[in-house]
C-alpha positions in Angstrom: 19.5 16.3 -28.1 22.4 13.7 -28.8 22.1 13.3 -32.2 21.9 17.0 -32.6 25.1 17.4 -31.0 27.3 15.2 -32.8 26.4 16.4 -36.1 27.6 19.7 -35.5 30.4 18.1 -34.6 31.0 16.1 -37.6 30.2 19.3 -39.7 32.9 21.4 -37.8 35.2 19.0 -39.5 37.1 18.9 -36.9 36.9 15.5 -35.6 35.7 14.2 -32.6 38.0 14.6 -28.8 37.9 12.2 -26.0 36.4 15.1 -24.2 33.2 15.5 -26.5 33.1 11.8 -26.3 32.8 11.7 -22.7 30.4 14.5 -22.5 27.9 12.7 -25.0 28.2 9.5 -22.8 27.8 11.5 -19.8 24.7 12.6 -21.4 23.3 9.6 -21.9 24.3 8.0 -18.8 22.4 10.6 -17.0 18.8 10.1 -19.4 18.9 6.5 -18.2 19.6 6.9 -14.7 16.6 9.1 -15.3 14.4 6.7 -17.1 15.1 4.1 -14.6 14.3 6.2 -11.7 10.9 6.9 -13.3 10.0 3.2 -14.2 11.1 1.6 -10.9 8.9 4.4 -9.4 6.1 3.7 -11.2 6.6 -0.4 -10.7 6.6 0.9 -6.6 3.2 3.0 -7.2 1.3 0.0 -8.9 2.5 -2.6 -5.9 0.5 0.2 -4.0 -2.3 0.2 -5.6 -2.6 -3.6 -5.8 -2.1 -3.8 -2.6 -4.7 -0.9 -1.9 -7.6 -1.9 -4.1 -7.0 -6.0 -2.5 -7.8 -4.4 0.7 -10.4 -2.3 0.0 -12.2 -5.5 -1.5 -11.4 -7.7 1.0 -13.3 -5.2 3.4 -16.2 -5.5 1.4 -16.0 -9.1 1.9 -15.5 -9.8 5.2 -18.6 -6.9 5.8 -20.7 -9.6 4.0 -19.3 -12.6 5.2 -20.8 -10.3 8.7 -24.1 -10.1 7.5 -24.4 -13.8 6.0 -23.1 -15.6 8.8 -25.3 -13.9 11.7 -22.1 -12.8 13.7 -19.4 -10.1 14.2 -16.4 -10.6 11.6 -13.3 -8.8 12.0 -10.2 -7.7 9.8 -6.9 -7.7 11.8 -3.9 -5.4 10.8 -0.2 -7.2 11.9 0.6 -5.6 15.1 3.7 -3.5 13.5 4.6 -2.3 10.0 5.7 -5.6 8.5 3.8 -8.8 7.8 3.4 -11.6 10.7 1.9 -14.9 10.5 -1.0 -13.2 12.5 -3.1 -16.7 12.6 0.3 -18.9 13.5 -0.4 -21.2 10.3 3.3 -20.6 9.1 2.4 -17.8 6.6 2.5 -14.3 6.8 0.2 -11.7 6.2 -0.4 -7.9 6.7 -3.8 -8.6 7.6 -6.3 -11.8 8.0 -10.1 -11.7 8.3 -12.2 -13.8 10.7 -15.7 -14.6 11.3 -15.2 -14.2 15.4 -17.8 -16.5 16.7 -17.4 -16.0 20.7 -17.4 -11.7 19.8 -13.7 -10.5 21.6 -12.9 -9.3 18.4 -9.7 -11.5 18.7 -8.6 -14.5 16.7 -9.1 -18.0 18.3 -8.3 -20.4 16.4 -10.0 -23.3 18.1 -13.3 -21.2 17.8 -13.2 -18.4 15.1 -13.5 -19.6 11.3 -10.8 -17.8 9.1 -12.0 -16.3 5.6 -8.9 -14.1 4.2 -5.4 -15.4 5.2 -1.6 -15.5 4.0 -1.1 -18.7 2.1 2.6 -19.6 0.4 4.0 -17.2 -1.5 1.2 -14.8 -1.2 1.7 -12.3 2.0 -1.7 -10.6 1.2 0.3 -7.9 -0.5 4.0 -7.7 -1.3 6.7 -8.2 1.4 8.0 -4.4 1.0 4.7 -2.3 2.0 4.8 -1.3 5.3 1.0 -0.3 7.1 2.3 3.3 8.3 2.1 3.2 11.9 -0.2 6.6 11.5 -3.1 4.4 10.7 -5.7 4.7 12.4 -7.5 1.9 13.6 -7.9 1.3 17.1 -6.7 -1.5 18.0 -5.7 -2.0 14.3 -8.7 -3.6 13.4 -12.0 -3.3 11.4 -15.0 -4.3 13.1 -18.6 -4.8 11.2 -21.6 -6.5 13.6 -24.1 -9.0 12.0 -26.1 -5.9 10.5 -22.9 -4.6 8.5 -22.2 -2.0 10.6 -19.1 -0.7 11.8 -18.2 -1.5 15.3 -16.7 2.2 17.6 -18.1 4.0 14.2 -16.2 5.3 11.2 -14.4 8.8 11.8 -11.3 9.0 11.3 -10.5 5.5 10.6 -7.3 5.1 8.2 -4.9 2.6 6.7 -1.6 4.2 5.3 0.3 1.6 3.2 4.0 2.6 1.9 6.6 1.8 -0.1 9.6 3.9 0.3 8.5 7.9 0.1 5.3 7.0 -1.8 1.8 6.1 -0.1 -1.7 5.7 -0.2 -4.6 6.4 2.7 -7.4 3.8 2.4 -10.5 6.0 4.4 -13.5 4.4 5.9 -16.4 6.9 5.5 -19.6 5.4 6.5 -21.0 2.7 9.3 -21.5 0.3 6.4 -17.6 0.3 5.2 -17.5 2.6 1.9 -14.3 3.4 1.1 -12.1 5.5 -0.5 -8.6 5.7 -1.2 -6.0 8.8 -2.1 -2.1 9.2 -3.1 -0.2 10.9 -1.5 1.7 14.1 -2.9 4.5 15.3 -0.8 6.0 12.5 0.5 4.7 11.9 4.1 7.1 15.0 4.5 9.4 13.9 2.5 10.4 11.4 5.1 11.1 7.6 4.6 10.9 7.6 8.2 7.8 9.8 8.7 4.5 8.6 9.7 2.0 9.4 7.4 -1.7 11.4 8.8 -4.6 12.2 7.0 -3.1 16.4 7.1 -0.6 15.3 4.5 -1.3 16.6 0.9 -3.3 13.5 -0.7 -5.1 12.9 -3.7 -8.0 10.6 -4.5 -7.6 7.6 -6.7 -10.6 6.7 -8.5 
């Protein structure tokens, strides 16, 4: 488009005015800005997908840990939307997973066995990802019994992950921890501060 515009001006033999040069520069700037925004959005989405896949993999892993260890196993999310040092080891994470040896559902460093936790330069998902408040795990835990079944059932158990207006929903759809995940299609009601819910528009990812 820009080349066509320049060719027409040259063919007119009138030369190029300052105004015409400014118009061409403006068009180039707008095109570059649009491309940059799309590229940045793609990077954010990939980070979100990577985080969702990591969490789903760890949920399946901790279920296997429960079965092999003959004890309850817990995946514990942070108490808020940001990463924090859940297990007191000095590193932040969005979740930990542990073998719940005293069967109280809460991590006790003197009794329970950590299986997944944050480490240096690894917050178990990037720090700019949030665990949305709409997450319907109560109280922000996934608990498997020694047979690998979800304690408290599987109904309406979702984890919502967000970067800016982009969001992914991880849904637990069976008592054995079968998982699906979905990409949000309406920016959780087009508001950075809104809480995601299952009533938003979601498209299943494969």
